[in-house]
Legacy VTK file of the C-alpha trace (Angstrom):
# vtk DataFile Version 3.0
C-alpha trace
ASCII
DATASET POLYDATA
POINTS 113 float
109.037 69.958 -94.485
105.258 70.087 -94.170
105.242 66.627 -92.610
107.935 67.659 -90.140
105.871 70.697 -89.192
102.816 68.511 -88.590
104.895 66.214 -86.379
106.223 69.255 -84.529
102.630 70.328 -83.897
101.931 66.943 -82.304
105.006 67.260 -80.073
103.944 70.777 -79.091
100.512 69.423 -78.129
102.151 66.750 -75.967
104.492 69.401 -74.570
101.535 71.402 -73.287
100.103 68.393 -71.487
103.485 67.408 -70.011
104.251 70.975 -68.931
100.888 71.410 -67.241
101.212 68.016 -65.569
104.670 68.919 -64.261
103.372 72.276 -63.044
100.512 70.544 -61.267
102.835 68.257 -59.357
105.060 71.187 -58.308
102.372 73.744 -57.487
101.973 72.915 -53.802
103.595 70.909 -51.013
100.173 69.391 -50.275
99.922 65.972 -51.943
96.184 66.187 -52.527
96.583 69.467 -54.411
99.530 68.009 -56.353
97.481 65.013 -57.464
94.392 67.043 -58.330
96.384 69.678 -60.247
98.883 67.243 -61.776
96.184 64.987 -63.176
93.219 67.355 -63.402
94.827 70.234 -65.308
96.164 68.117 -68.202
92.894 66.155 -68.285
90.955 69.412 -68.591
93.237 70.685 -71.356
93.079 67.372 -73.227
89.288 67.492 -73.042
89.228 71.040 -74.399
91.592 70.068 -77.223
89.399 67.101 -78.111
86.254 69.192 -78.086
87.533 72.134 -80.111
90.792 71.421 -81.947
91.613 67.720 -82.380
93.029 66.725 -85.727
93.276 70.300 -86.902
89.562 70.600 -86.201
88.635 67.594 -88.361
88.260 65.270 -85.375
86.921 67.846 -82.909
83.408 67.612 -81.535
82.893 71.364 -82.000
85.592 72.436 -84.477
86.776 76.012 -84.330
87.863 77.920 -87.419
89.380 81.251 -88.267
90.075 83.718 -85.505
88.373 81.619 -82.826
90.712 78.714 -83.651
93.719 81.042 -83.537
92.665 82.494 -80.176
92.016 79.020 -78.799
95.474 77.850 -79.888
97.176 80.897 -78.408
95.400 80.319 -75.091
95.990 76.548 -75.124
99.665 76.645 -76.062
100.091 79.739 -73.912
98.949 77.694 -70.918
101.825 75.306 -71.615
104.301 78.177 -71.756
102.880 79.660 -68.545
103.129 76.273 -66.844
106.795 76.056 -67.843
107.398 79.558 -66.536
105.642 78.846 -63.242
107.312 75.489 -62.633
110.772 75.859 -64.187
111.838 79.294 -65.481
111.343 81.912 -68.152
113.816 80.510 -70.701
112.026 77.200 -71.423
108.715 79.065 -71.538
110.029 81.518 -74.118
111.564 78.724 -76.205
108.280 76.816 -76.159
106.313 79.927 -77.143
108.766 80.752 -79.948
108.633 77.216 -81.376
104.825 77.366 -81.281
104.840 80.750 -83.057
107.098 79.466 -85.845
104.994 76.315 -86.175
101.780 78.354 -86.348
103.137 80.703 -89.012
104.348 77.775 -91.117
100.977 76.029 -90.768
99.267 79.169 -92.059
101.733 79.655 -94.921
101.521 75.978 -95.924
97.734 75.870 -95.432
97.950 73.168 -92.772
95.244 74.785 -90.651
LINES 1 114
113 0 1 2 3 4 5 6 7 8 9 10 11 12 13 14 15 16 17 18 19 20 21 22 23 24 25 26 27 28 29 30 31 32 33 34 35 36 37 38 39 40 41 42 43 44 45 46 47 48 49 50 51 52 53 54 55 56 57 58 59 60 61 62 63 64 65 66 67 68 69 70 71 72 73 74 75 76 77 78 79 80 81 82 83 84 85 86 87 88 89 90 91 92 93 94 95 96 97 98 99 100 101 102 103 104 105 106 107 108 109 110 111 112
C-alpha cells in the first residue's frame, strides 16, 4: 500500500502539470497568451518543484521540511486544483483536491514525507 501511495503521489504531481498546461491553453483566445501560459505555467511549477520538493525533498536543491513543506505542497497541488476549476469545472477540482488530501494524510501516517 505504501508503494501504491508513492506512485499516486507521482501521478498527482503529473496531474498538476497537466492541469496547469491545459488551463494555460484555454485561458485566452489569443494564441500568444495560450502558448506562453500553456508552456510557461507548467515550466514554472516544475522548476519550483525541482527547487523545493523533488524526491520528497531528497533531490531538491533547497529542500523544505515541516510546515514549510506542507504549505508548499498545499499551494502547489492547490494550483492544480484551481487550474482544473478554472478550465473545466468544480467537480474535477474537488476530486483532485480530495485525492491529494488522502495521499498527504497517508504519507504522514506512513512516514513517507
